[in-house]
C-alpha positions as CSV (number, residue, x, y, z in Angstrom):
1,M,29.0,7.6,12.9
2,N,25.7,7.5,14.7
3,I,25.0,11.1,13.6
4,C,25.7,10.3,10.0
5,K,23.5,7.2,10.2
6,G,20.6,9.2,11.7
7,R,21.0,11.9,9.0
8,D,21.0,9.2,6.2
9,M,17.8,7.7,7.6
10,K,16.1,11.1,7.8
11,E,17.1,11.9,4.2
12,E,15.8,8.5,3.1
13,K,12.4,9.0,4.8
14,D,12.2,12.6,3.5
15,G,12.7,11.3,0.0
16,K,10.0,8.6,0.4
17,R,7.6,11.2,1.7
18,A,8.3,13.5,-1.2
19,W,7.5,10.9,-4.0
20,M,4.6,9.4,-2.1
21,G,3.3,13.0,-1.7
22,V,3.3,13.2,-5.5
23,L,1.1,10.1,-5.7
24,A,-1.2,11.5,-2.9
25,D,-1.9,14.5,-5.1
26,Y,-4.1,12.1,-7.1
27,Y,-6.6,12.5,-4.3
28,D,-8.5,15.5,-3.0
29,V,-8.7,16.4,0.7
30,D,-11.7,14.1,1.1
31,G,-9.9,11.1,-0.3
32,K,-11.7,11.1,-3.6
33,E,-9.8,10.6,-6.8
34,K,-9.3,13.6,-8.9
35,K,-11.0,13.1,-12.3
36,L,-8.2,13.8,-14.8
37,I,-10.1,12.3,-17.8
38,V,-13.8,11.8,-17.8
39,N,-14.8,8.5,-19.3
40,A,-18.1,6.8,-18.3
41,V,-17.1,3.3,-19.3
42,M,-13.7,3.5,-17.7
43,E,-15.3,4.9,-14.5
44,K,-17.7,2.0,-14.3
45,W,-14.9,-0.5,-14.8
46,R,-12.7,1.2,-12.2
47,N,-15.6,1.1,-9.6
48,L,-16.2,-2.5,-10.3
49,H,-12.5,-3.3,-10.0
50,Y,-12.3,-1.5,-6.7
51,Y,-15.4,-3.2,-5.3
52,G,-14.1,-6.6,-6.3
53,R,-10.7,-5.9,-4.8
54,R,-12.2,-4.8,-1.6
55,E,-14.5,-7.8,-1.2
56,I,-11.7,-10.3,-2.1
57,V,-9.3,-8.8,0.4
58,K,-12.0,-8.7,3.2
59,E,-12.7,-12.4,2.7
60,M,-9.0,-13.2,2.9
61,L,-8.4,-11.1,6.0
62,D,-11.2,-12.8,7.9
63,I,-11.2,-10.2,10.7
64,R,-12.4,-11.5,14.1
65,E,-13.6,-9.4,17.0
66,G,-10.7,-8.4,19.3
67,N,-8.1,-8.7,16.6
68,V,-5.4,-6.1,16.2
69,F,-5.5,-5.1,12.5
70,L,-2.7,-3.2,10.8
71,D,-3.0,-1.6,7.4
72,C,0.5,-0.9,6.0
73,G,0.2,1.9,3.5
74,C,-3.4,2.7,4.7
75,G,-3.8,5.5,2.1
76,T,-7.3,7.0,2.3
77,G,-8.4,4.6,5.1
78,R,-10.7,2.4,3.0
79,F,-10.0,-0.8,5.0
80,L,-9.8,0.9,8.4
81,T,-13.3,2.1,8.0
82,E,-14.5,-1.4,7.3
83,F,-13.1,-2.9,10.6
84,E,-12.6,-0.1,13.1
85,R,-15.8,-0.9,15.0
86,A,-15.0,-4.6,15.2
87,C,-11.4,-4.6,16.4
88,L,-8.4,-2.4,17.1
89,T,-7.4,-0.8,13.8
90,I,-4.0,0.8,13.1
91,G,-3.0,2.5,9.9
92,V,0.6,3.4,8.9
93,D,1.4,5.6,5.9
94,I,4.4,7.7,5.1
95,S,2.3,10.4,3.4
96,N,1.1,13.3,5.6
97,K,-1.8,13.9,3.2
98,Y,-2.9,10.2,3.3
99,C,-2.7,10.2,7.1
100,H,-4.9,13.4,7.2
101,I,-7.5,11.8,5.0
102,S,-7.5,8.5,7.0
103,R,-7.9,10.3,10.3
104,R,-11.0,12.0,8.8
105,K,-12.5,8.9,7.3
106,A,-11.5,6.5,10.1
107,P,-11.7,8.5,13.4
108,N,-11.7,5.4,15.6
109,S,-8.5,4.1,14.2
110,L,-4.9,4.9,15.3
111,I,-3.2,6.5,12.3
112,I,0.6,6.8,12.4
113,Q,2.7,8.7,9.9
114,G,5.6,6.3,9.5
115,D,7.8,4.1,7.3
116,I,6.8,0.5,6.8
117,E,10.4,-0.4,6.8
118,Y,10.6,0.9,10.4
119,L,7.3,0.1,12.0
120,P,6.8,1.8,15.4
121,L,5.1,-1.3,16.9
122,K,6.1,-4.0,19.4
123,D,7.1,-7.5,18.5
124,E,4.3,-9.9,18.0
125,S,1.6,-7.3,18.6
126,V,-0.5,-7.7,15.4
127,D,-3.0,-10.4,14.4
128,V,-3.7,-9.4,10.8
129,C,-1.8,-7.1,8.5
130,V,-2.8,-6.0,5.0
131,M,-1.0,-4.3,2.2
132,V,-3.2,-3.3,-0.7
133,Y,-1.3,-1.9,-3.7
134,T,1.4,-0.9,-1.2
135,F,4.1,-3.5,-1.5
136,V,4.7,-2.5,-5.1
137,Y,5.8,1.0,-3.9
138,V,8.2,-0.3,-1.2
139,L,11.8,0.3,-2.1
140,N,13.4,-2.2,0.3
141,K,10.9,-5.1,0.1
142,A,13.0,-7.5,2.2
143,K,13.3,-5.0,5.0
144,A,9.5,-4.3,5.0
145,L,8.7,-8.0,5.1
146,K,11.1,-8.5,8.0
147,E,9.4,-5.7,9.9
148,I,5.9,-7.1,9.3
149,H,7.2,-10.5,10.3
150,R,8.5,-9.0,13.5
151,V,5.2,-7.3,14.5
152,L,3.0,-10.3,13.5
153,K,2.0,-12.8,16.2
154,R,3.1,-16.3,15.6
155,D,-0.3,-17.3,14.2
156,G,-0.7,-13.9,12.5
157,K,-1.7,-13.3,8.9
158,L,-0.3,-11.0,6.2
159,V,-2.5,-10.4,3.1
160,I,-0.8,-8.6,0.1
161,F,-2.9,-7.6,-2.9
162,D,-0.5,-6.3,-5.5
163,P,-0.4,-6.0,-9.3
164,N,1.1,-9.0,-11.2
165,C,4.0,-8.0,-13.4
166,L,2.9,-10.6,-15.9
167,G,-0.8,-9.6,-15.8
168,L,-2.9,-8.0,-18.5
169,R,-3.3,-4.8,-16.6
170,N,0.4,-4.3,-16.3
171,F,0.8,-5.0,-20.0
172,L,-1.8,-2.2,-20.7
173,R,0.0,0.1,-18.3
174,N,3.2,-0.4,-20.2
175,L,1.5,0.5,-23.4
176,Q,0.1,3.7,-21.8
177,M,3.5,4.6,-20.6
178,I,5.1,4.1,-24.1
179,K,2.3,6.3,-25.6
180,R,2.9,9.0,-22.9
181,K,6.7,9.0,-23.5
182,M,6.2,9.3,-27.3
183,S,3.8,12.2,-26.8
184,G,6.4,14.2,-24.9
185,D,3.8,15.5,-22.4
186,D,4.6,16.0,-18.8
187,F,3.8,13.1,-16.5
188,S,0.8,13.4,-14.3
189,P,0.5,11.8,-10.8
190,S,-1.4,8.9,-12.4
191,D,1.4,8.5,-15.0
192,I,4.0,8.3,-12.2
193,N,1.9,5.7,-10.5
194,R,1.8,3.6,-13.7
195,L,5.5,3.9,-14.1
196,L,6.2,2.8,-10.5
197,V,3.7,-0.1,-10.7
198,T,5.1,-1.5,-14.0
199,S,8.7,-1.2,-12.9
200,H,8.4,-2.5,-9.3
201,S,5.7,-5.2,-9.4
202,L,6.4,-8.9,-8.9
203,N,5.0,-12.2,-10.1
204,I,4.0,-15.1,-7.9
205,F,7.5,-16.6,-7.9
206,G,9.0,-13.3,-6.7
207,F,6.5,-13.1,-3.8
208,K,7.1,-16.7,-2.8
209,K,10.9,-16.1,-2.8
210,R,10.7,-13.0,-0.6
211,A,8.3,-14.5,1.8
212,S,10.5,-17.6,2.3
213,E,13.5,-15.4,2.9
214,V,12.0,-13.9,6.0
215,G,10.4,-17.0,7.4
216,L,6.8,-16.3,6.2
217,K,4.7,-19.2,4.8
218,F,3.3,-18.3,1.4
219,F,-0.2,-19.1,0.2
220,N,-1.5,-18.0,-3.2
221,Y,-5.2,-17.2,-3.6
């Protein structure tokens, strides 16, 4: 029985690594996005969006010197590089490619290749945790939140920045996916990303419900 359970967990993790590896192909070895379509206006808009997202999340995190900071789904290490000189920074990602990029970009951070649903950290060991465009890709959201709740200190903070399933961007993503399906072309990594985001994103009520189920207090910013 234990052998079967261990095998099932390995197959589950291997499956997650495989489809996250597809998304990781959207980035080159230096963590820069591959330019599939060159459009100057869209590029400026994307850069502005990423800058605004980064600044909003940084303000919400309010990192203090001496904090233990955990980035769940650290990706290319953007937030780790922001804080690794101010506090202890830990990044967890299931993708080997993302971990490789993060280690290069954030050499002073501890990077762990692992599953957010099975965090390799002690109870109440983290002051601040962030998930930026990560929670939307988590298959078992309740399990992931329970794990984060376990590793957070009693006065710890979790910041989730995720797409809103009722938002304008998701509506536009849905239109893009409809157009792609009608064209009959093969899906690119960015198309797969849009499909996952549109089908797995939550609204404010969904976040509140899941937070309350695991004992986390919910605040909307």
